[in-house]
C-alpha positions in Angstrom: -247.0 41.1 35.1 -249.9 40.7 36.8 -249.0 37.1 37.9 -245.9 38.6 39.6 -247.8 41.4 41.2 -250.3 38.9 42.6 -247.7 36.5 43.5 -245.6 39.4 45.5 -249.1 40.4 47.1 -249.7 36.9 48.3 -246.1 36.8 49.7 -246.6 39.8 51.6 -249.7 38.8 53.0 -248.3 35.3 54.1 -245.5 37.0 55.9 -247.6 39.6 57.7 -250.1 36.8 58.9 -246.6 34.6 60.0 -245.4 37.7 61.7 -248.6 38.4 63.7 -248.6 34.9 64.8 -245.1 35.0 66.4 -245.3 35.3 70.1 -244.7 38.6 71.3 -242.2 37.2 74.6 -239.7 34.7 73.8 -238.6 32.8 77.1 -235.1 34.1 77.1 -236.8 37.5 76.9 -239.0 36.6 79.6 -236.8 35.0 82.1 -233.9 37.4 81.4 -236.1 40.6 81.7 -237.6 39.5 84.6 -234.5 38.8 86.6 -233.3 42.4 85.0 -236.2 43.7 87.1 -236.2 41.6 90.2 -233.0 39.9 90.7 -235.0 37.1 91.0 -234.6 33.9 88.6 -237.8 32.6 87.1 -237.1 28.5 86.9 -238.9 26.3 84.3 -241.8 24.5 86.4 -242.0 21.0 84.5 -245.0 19.8 86.1 -247.0 22.7 85.2 -245.8 22.9 81.6 -248.0 21.9 78.6 -245.7 20.9 76.0 -246.6 22.4 72.8 -248.9 24.7 74.4 -247.0 26.9 77.2 -244.3 26.8 79.7 -244.8 27.6 83.3 -242.1 29.5 85.5 -242.1 30.3 89.0 -239.5 31.2 91.7 -238.5 27.3 92.5 -239.0 26.2 96.1 -241.2 28.6 97.6 -240.0 29.9 100.8 -241.7 32.1 103.4 -239.4 35.0 102.2 -240.4 34.7 98.8 -244.0 34.6 99.4 -244.2 37.2 101.8 -242.2 39.5 98.8 -244.2 37.8 95.6 -247.1 36.1 96.6 -247.5 32.4 95.0 -247.4 33.0 91.3 -247.0 30.9 88.2 -246.0 32.6 85.1 -247.2 31.1 81.9 -245.4 31.7 78.4 -247.8 30.4 75.7 -245.8 28.8 72.8 -248.7 27.5 70.5 -249.7 28.3 67.0 -253.0 29.2 68.8 -252.0 31.7 71.3 -255.4 33.4 72.0 -256.9 29.9 72.6 -254.2 29.1 75.0 -254.4 32.4 76.9 -258.3 32.2 76.9 -258.0 28.8 78.6 -255.7 29.8 80.7 -257.7 33.3 81.9 -260.9 31.1 82.1 -262.4 29.9 85.2 -260.8 26.3 85.9 -264.1 24.9 87.4 -266.3 26.2 84.5 -264.3 26.8 81.8 -265.9 30.3 81.0 -263.8 33.2 80.5 -265.5 36.0 82.8 -265.2 39.7 82.7 -262.2 41.1 84.1 -262.3 43.4 87.1 -260.0 46.7 87.6 -256.5 46.2 86.4 -257.8 43.5 83.6 -257.7 40.9 86.4 -259.7 37.9 86.3 -260.5 36.3 89.6 -261.3 32.8 90.4 -262.2 31.3 93.7 -260.7 28.3 95.3 -260.1 26.0 98.3 -257.1 24.5 99.9 -256.8 20.8 100.8 -257.7 21.9 104.2 -260.8 23.6 103.2 -259.9 27.3 103.6 -260.9 29.4 100.7 -258.9 31.8 98.5 -259.1 33.8 95.6 -256.4 33.4 92.5 -255.7 36.4 90.4 -255.2 35.7 86.7 -253.7 38.4 84.4 -252.4 38.5 80.7 -249.5 40.5 79.8 -248.3 41.5 76.4 -249.5 39.0 73.9 -248.6 35.6 75.2 -248.0 35.7 79.0 -250.6 35.2 81.8 -249.8 35.0 85.2 -251.6 33.5 88.1 -251.1 34.8 91.7 -252.6 33.9 95.1 -251.9 36.5 97.7 -250.9 35.9 101.3 -254.2 37.4 102.7 -256.2 34.7 100.7 -258.8 37.8 99.8 -260.0 39.1 96.7 -257.8 41.8 96.5 -254.2 42.9 95.4 -251.5 43.7 97.8 -248.0 45.2 97.7 -246.6 41.6 96.6 -249.1 41.9 93.4 -247.8 45.4 92.5 -244.3 44.3 92.7 -245.1 41.4 90.3 -247.1 43.6 88.0 -244.5 45.8 87.7 -242.1 42.9 87.0 -244.0 41.5 84.2 -244.9 44.6 82.6 -241.2 45.2 82.1 -240.4 41.6 80.9 -243.0 41.6 78.7 -242.1 44.9 76.6 
């Protein structure tokens, strides 16, 4: 009887661990919910996707209208077995590899420069268990704007 109880306890523990390791948002949920919230289709960006780790999505061809409405962004859907490690890597500063301290709104900021030498700030934020967004606003400043607020609202809805 003790062996049966022990076996059941082990099975329950394994199932609980597997359930907690499962990604919170699937690709189908992310793309469907985003489209429902925005009427915009997220498109798989194969160049930014890292097989076995995460899939990258954006709005496809970046137009002036899309940039004005949404800024420039990429949504990363972490699909690896080690979600926390990949989320941390995506949120960390790409120059130093260090995960800094988030500012208001749980936004991690990273400074960058364009190929023309213009400085900009990139916002990074986690949504749910396994979604990370990177975003650059139109002003290139270290502040959010209306396009961030629209994107934040859409991703909050898409990852619930």
